[in-house]
KOLDOSE-688570 format. One record per residue (C-alpha): x, y, z. Coordinates in steps of 0.001 Angstrom, whole numbers, padded with zeros to 6 digits, always signed. Each point is the difference from the previous one (the first is absolute). Layout:
% KOLDOSE-688570
XYZ;...
//
This chain:
% KOLDOSE-688570
-000099+000063+000190;+002936+002200+000712;+001542-000472-003488;-003285+000744-001632;-000296+003256+001997;+003584+000704-000979;-000834-000419-003528;-003158+002652+000122;+002607+002347+001555;+002145-000081-002527;-002423+000638-002762;-001588+002535+001727;+002690+002796-000597;-000416-000976-003829;-003291+000905+000159;+000275+003187+001994;+002869+000726-002691;-002644+000077-002579;-002616+001803+001736;+002380+002898+000397;+001237-000308-003695;-003632+000407-000804;-000529+002903+002002;+003147+001736-000889;-000812-000158-003892;-003351+001200+000860;+001766+002979+001861;+002299+000711-002994;-002981+000018-002295;-001829+002385+002253;+003031+002162+000675;+000607+000719-003700;-003775+000990-000411;+000190+001972+002891;+003306+001659-001384;-001845+000396-003240;-002978+001700+001698;+002167+002354+002043;+001869+001183-003246;-003755+000644-001113;-000411+001880+002955;+002838+001969-000254;-001241+001149-003391;-003338+000766+001310;+001502+001777+002618;+001916+002348-002433;-003032+000406-001889;-001960+001091+002398;+001950+002238+002215;-001867+002871-000780;-002681-001157+001124;-001648+000439+003408;-001375-003521+000726;+003526-001462-001031;+000564-001776+003632;-003651-001237-000038;+000656-001618-003442;+003331-001731+001286;-001380-000976+002865;-002964-001710-001951;+002521-001255-002117;+002161-001535+002464;-002849-001216+002076;-001431-001731-002993;+003439-001385-000804;+000749-001225+003412;-003635-001826-000059;+000896-001383-003228;+003557-001472+000983;-001345-001374+003351;-003019-001701-001607;+002442-001415-002524;+002581-000856+002500;-002836-001681+002589;-001433-001857-002846;+003471-001277-001437;+001337-000910+003667;-003728-001324+000916;+000476-002749-003444;+003876-000412+000842;-000917-001044+003714;-003013-002178-001099;+002265-001917-002556;+002520-000049+002888;-002207-001897+002506;-001852-002019-002675;+003443-001580-001278;+001205+000020+003375;-003359-002151+001350;+000561-002346-002973;+003658-000567+000941;-000628-000222+003809;-003171-002786-001205;+002214-001872-002275;+002783-000272+002613;-002568-000432+002917;-001608-003144-001842;+003685-001498-000657;+000942+000393+003458;-003325-001464+001420;+000592-002953-001749;+003805-000357+000725;-000884+000757+003683;-002677-002434-000155;+002388-002900-001078;+002618+000959+002427;-003042+000251+003000;-001039-003544-001111;+003874-001058+000097;+000386+000887+003219;-003054-000978+001217;+001259-003423-000883;+003268+000512+001481;-001525+001218+003143;-002307-003052+000080;+003004-002784-000618;+001817+002399+002690;-002994-000236+002422;-000080-004005-000568;+003720-000550+000362;-000290+002318+003475;-003027-002256+001203;+002180-002915-000767;+002805+001482+001514;-002020+000846+003198;-000938-003437-000027;+003855-001237-000057;+000679+002353+002717;-002392-001289+002275;+001208-003672-000449;+003618+000673+000010;-000798+002383+003287;-001740-003047+001294;+002754-002242-000473;+002411+002114+001232;-001820+000234+003398;-000106-003842+000032;+003387-000271-000676;+000843+002520+002789;-002150-002207+002375;+001934-003269-001108;+003370+001846+000429;-001078+001285+003216;-001256-003826+001339;+003168-001366-001896;+002492+002747+001980;-002096-001167+003454;+000578-003399-000615;+003629+000150-000757;+000108+001229+003676;-000450-003217+001091;+002628-002764+000831;-001894-002968-001715;-000243+001993-003521;+003217+001616+000523;+001273-003732+000129;-002465-001384-002659;+001386+002799-002441;+003755-000727+000630;-000956-003984-000437;-001251+000937-003282;+003045+002539-000819;+002513-002764+000977;-001494-002587-002163;-000277+002403-002767;+003566+000469+000569;+001248-003655+000360;-001927-000774-003492;+001843+002851-001902;+003246-001163+001549;-001001-003684-000860;-000021-001256+003586;-003037-001300+000056;+000411-002698-002719;+002720-001553+002335;-002641+000146+003133;+002757+001807+001732;-001886+002176+002382;-002631-000702+002702;-002474+002573+000620;-001462+000832+003423;+001894-002966+001821;-000119+000280+003594;+003287-001189+002109;-000490-000891+003360;+002314+001287+002794;+000257-000330+003721;-001575+003219+000536;-002716+000642-003079;-000692-000765-003524;+001696+002005-002713;-001642+000668-003367;+002652+000773-003064;-002105+000991-003328;+002146-001985-001963;+002884-002488+000343;+002566-000255-002687;+001551-003279-000427;+003821-000146-001142;+001952-002497-001191;+001883-002344+002798;-003378-000210+002108;+000622+003817+001260;-002741+002416-000192;-000951+003956+000323;-003100+001608+001929;-001582+002798-001657;-002501+002497+001858;-002542+002217-001838;-002076+001360+002725;+001430+003579+000150;-002618+002296+001161;-001453+002498-002477;-002220+002076+002149;+002236+003405-000218;+001022-000476-003211;-003523-000086-001535;-001170+002853+002507;+002702+002270-001979;-002078-000314-003427;-002859+001897+001921;+002128+002635+001681;-001413+003312-000531;+003265+001842+000373;+003579-000488-000704;+000565+000261+003793;-002286-002602+000486;+001429-002335-002593;+003347+000208+001417;-001317-001043+003271;-001437-002938-001567;+003237-001637-001460;+001695+001010+003176;-002177-002128+002057;-000077-002810-002868;+003631-000023-000035;+000085-000546+003607;-002570-002866+000024;+002200-001577-002969;+003158+000228+002244;-002078-001654+003119;-001321-002428-002450;+003314-001293-000773;+001392+000186+003560;-002763-002021+000693;+001008-002570-002475;+003270-000033+000703;-000989-001287+003583;-001917-002711-001397;+003464-001860-000730;-001786-002134-002859;+003634-001642-000557;-000398-001661+003350;-002933-001588-000826;+001028-001446-003775;+002739-002400-000804;+003106+001071-001630;-001584+003571-000354;+002198+003320-000281;-000047+002207+002450;-002296+002626-001384;-003906+000419-000912;-001285+001857-003416;-002343+002563+000681;-002096+000563-003125;-001614+003372-000751;-001559+001393-002968;+002104+002544-002159;-002061+003334+001206;-000010-001121+003448;+003877-000491-000070;+000754+003311-001748;-002172+001669+002440;+002251-001085+002908;+003015+000259-001545;-000581+003600-001203;-000247+000923+003765;+002211-002234+001299;+002832-000997-002188;+002000-002077+002502;-002917-002137+000609;+001022-003059-001729;+003686+000126+001136;-001732+000211+003732;-002157-002830-000794;+002187-002363-001027;+002030+000373+003362;-003382-001425+001318;+000803-002723-002745;-002825+001218-002143;+000410+000546-003821;-002299+002376-001273;-001417-001050-003706;-002017+001477-002029;-001080-001748-002851;+002792+000307-002503;+002250-000689+002758;-001705-003275+000754;-000718-001226-003205;+003675+000422-000586;+000961-002212+003162;-002542-002404-001365;+000997-000633-003647;+003738-000267+001646;-001474-002599+001969;-001541-001468-002925;+003279-000157-001565;+001265-001788+002806;-002927-002406-000102;+000519-000826-003786;+003921-000285+000544;-000853-002470+003087;-002488-001868-002464;+002828-000415-002867;+002421-001080+002651;-002662-002495+001127;-000445-001210-003511;+003557-000298-000585;+000398-002390+003362;-002713-001937-001454;+001412-000521-003468;+003640-000830+001594;-002296-002647+002313;-001554-001498-003333;+002989-000449-001946;+001804-001734+002811;-002881-002424+000099;-000244+000109-003561;+003683-001383-000088;-000273-002324+002734;-003051-001660-002034;+002086+000332-003091;+002647-001846+002169;-002332-002841+000754;-001013-000558-003712;+003405-000330-001037;+000415-002551+002195;-003170-001725-001014;+001598+000208-003837;+003055-001172+001248;-001552-003321+001100;-002119-000092-002706;+003603+000323-002051;+001608-003041+002247;-003588-002329-000426;+000376+000242-003755;+003608-000789-000192;-000643-002819+002762;-002772-001403-002507;+002016+000565-002996;+002507-002028+001432;-002591-002785+001587;-001304+000075-003745;+003405-000635-001808;+000749-002713+002394;-003233-001892-000606;+000078+000360-003878;+003620-001592+000325;-000996-002457+002408;-003317-000601-002393;+002462-000576-003494;+002945-002047+001729;-001654-001810+002003;-004175-000705-000412;+000549+000367-003925;+002601-002242-000196;-001774-002986+002052;-003364+000576-001900;+001871-000151-003528;+001234-003750+001326;-004042-000955-000813;+000997+000450-003765;+002683-003421+000712;-003088-001921+000779;-001949+000685-003089;-002046+002725+001551;-000747+002691-002121;-002048+002635+001629;-001754+002697-002322;+001313+002674+002088;+003763+001532-000429;+001563+000782+003101;+001476+003918-000399;+002263+001121+002336;-001058+003401+001499;+002368+003224-001023;+002106+001629+002877;-000922+003591+001531;+002585+002079-001061;-001523+003468+001024;+001024+001106+003564;-001436+002723+002133;+001271+003412-000925;+002128+001581+002796;-001642+003322+001458;+003081+002341+000115;-001894+002933+002276;+002225+000199+003377;-003131-000500+001782;-000007-003765-001097;+003873-000502+000373;-000851+001436+003469;-002718-002664+000577;+002420-002512-001047;+002704+000834+002458;-002122+000414+002793;-001187-003838-000804;+003319-001065-000641;+001006+001388+003338;-003085-001375+001708;+000202-003322-001601;+003912+000152+001525;
//
């Protein structure tokens, strides 16, 4: 609409210039005519200079001229103004109709955009309401979780879950090298480590994860930096006291072949919050035979232990292979003795066969042939059996010679 109005304003000076030009032309025309009438008046004045009514005549003529000029100028200006007004009205009407059509089109487009905007805004309000409801629910769940994490039982369950995950990452659960919540009986009470890591050689390490989280969680709800600092200071003290208490339990005195320390597991954020306030906390805990272990340190330690277990498995397999090799060697020795016995048996059988064949030919067949001297001629011809020339192959392996030597020694 503003563009159309600007276009009308740009056309208005042109129309005004046209009107002024027309008026100026009329004015020049009338001015020339007035000059001519003025010249005639001067001539008349000269002719009537001696007449007494000269003044009256001049006044009359001037009045007539003025009336004539005024009427003509008024008519011309009136006509010119009417033409200007008519032209302006036509121009404005044309521009108005064009602007109205374009304005209606734009108004329709704006109306459609506003409808879409209202629809999207309504959907956004609904989504915002749902989001706020979820945020409220999440806030309540967070409050419940924070409250739950302040109880020892939940802290123990949370720590057990974390330890299982760490052991799984390190590959220790595959070898069943940890026992969770195994109680240890003492003369005075029962100890409940959260995890016992089994080491090669029957050794073990106790791990505890029941570090208090109350002040650590409270630091996130602090409304000022001073309040947050105070919460972290309390958290540092609770971690230090728990480490001292854990060291006093002396797990290593109640587990066989256990190093004289216990591992205190705590999450990365819990660990960092404590050592930022008290950088000497790990060294002081170590003096109480307690090793502070966030996930990264515990995973590294468990991976090292897992590697030791693999090496132990390799050594065990090597011992088994050595035992199997020795057993196989003994069985091969026994089998070689059997082969040597078979060889000797075959040699004796060949010797007996050849002796029997020689006796058959030299003794029995000779006697049987004497029946022919009595006229007995049987249809069957006696054939001497051929001797056996093959002998058992000699075994060249040193094990057979060793077996033979052992047998000869035993025979002697």
